[in-house]
Phi, psi and omega in degrees: 000322178295327180300303180306310183298319180289322181295321183292324174302311182292316174299313189286324179302311186281343164303311174297320185288327184288321171293327180287327183286323170303313178304317185299308176311312181302317182295322177293312183300315182300324181287329180292311180302309184302327176291321178293332179285314176302312176292333173288319174295324178296311185295324173293322179288322179289323176300313179300319189286321181293321177294329180295311184298321177291326178296316179297316174302317186291323178295315184288333176283326179295324173308328191273345184100011183242143173245118180236129175245128181236141183291152175275157182218168179235127177257121182267149180285132181267359179279142184272185177296159178297153180301150182295343184276354176285336186267113184307321172308315176293325178287321175305301182306331176289317179288331177291319174310308186284325177298319173297319185289315183286307185282339182250285190292326181292318178295323177299310184304335177282348174246342187229164177284152178298337180288344165276314187287321181300308178309319183300346171312332181307335175303312178299322180295308182303317177303314179303319188281324179298315180294323178295334178288328180275318187268324193252352178074017179276106186291137175266117174277178180296317183297323183288328179296316174301314182299328183278329174300318176296321186295319182299317178298322177296317184294323178298326184288322185291314180300327178305319185248012182287147177300146181266338186272159178269359180115236185293145181239346173213176189300320182293313179301325186287319179294319172308310189294321183290310181305322185258004187279328179077025191294331175296315181289326184291315177301320178301319178297315180294332178286329178287327174290324176301306179313306182301319178296318180296324176291326169298320174291321185287339177274011170092357182275067182279140170206164174302318188292325180302307182301315181296314175305318182295301179307324183285323183285327175299313174293327171304311185296319183296318177307311189300307182303312178309316187294310182299319180290314183286336174288320181296318181293318179296319187281329179302326176294341182259320187241092186301327181274012187286131185286153172298133183302329183290325173293325177303314182299317191268315179266350190082172183294320176289314181292322177301332177300322185256013180287157179289164181296324181235116184236172181292313184300325180291321178298323182289328182294306184304316183296308178311312182295321182288321176299318171305310180297305180304311184301308184301312187289325172305299187292332180287323178294310184304323176285328174286333174284348184243339184232149174301154185292328178293333176275314181294313193290317180297321180296313183303314183303308190297313184295309182299320178303315179296307188296306185296318177299309178299313182301320181289325176293323178292312190280319191258353178049057186276350185272142186263085177075173189296326184290312175307317180297318177300305180301312185299307189285335179290310176294320181297320171301312175304314180300309181292317178309315179293323181294313184290321173301316177291334182289333185288334174290337181287340181271357188258149184278000000 
């Protein structure tokens, strides 16, 4: 029953997320069109005024016995599009995005493994693309339909072998899971990777995959923290004395029991979540401003799925023995291969 509850939350959450992402892209396109239309109108007005001044000046000079010819010019508006936050549609899309994450995926993570919740994100991709065809005029070709079919098949492969449990089911298991996860070291390594990727972007070596990888890593960090915290909240209802996971990581199980209400580890967790959310949204929006939805969304989904799934399995040790690991990674590799193969057809007209 808990599996079905988590699955339903993930599906509904991703429907909302896909809708929000498409609305954001629609708002960005509209801001760009409005700016171009306003700029063209301004340029024409200034060009007419300038030509009139040149004409008047040339008549005055001919009256003095001199002839002057000057080339016409067009003065273009240098002001760029309005900031995205000025669009109510963009703000609505952003709110829907986080509503889907908080009320959908976060709830699902308290019941399911990240290796289940991440692949269900295909729902947001499909919703995004279907709405993009209607709202953004991005036509879905036969090649793209085939690509999405292959991607769905890849997701089905992953879900077939993904762990069904959410990890800890009682306080003892939860404390042990947090203590042995090595999440502090893992996050430190991820921040080093993020720093290197950001430097690559700032040096001008921009590509869709780099933007997607940065956004995926930020998203994965948020998912890992959210999974631990939602699991903590769920277990806290049954085990009132359960210590905060942030305190367990720093002080250990015994030290966490006597820690204060407000501690540095808890503040750091809040900071990590804030940076992850802002970082993911920032690089995702930059990518959406540079690449079509049908290119960005599938590649982001595939990359995020790999990073989040592998991170969850590594941190929470969700595989039951070597045989399960062998089967999972074999089928998982096939699934990711199908997702990447299908994504190639989304780039074709």
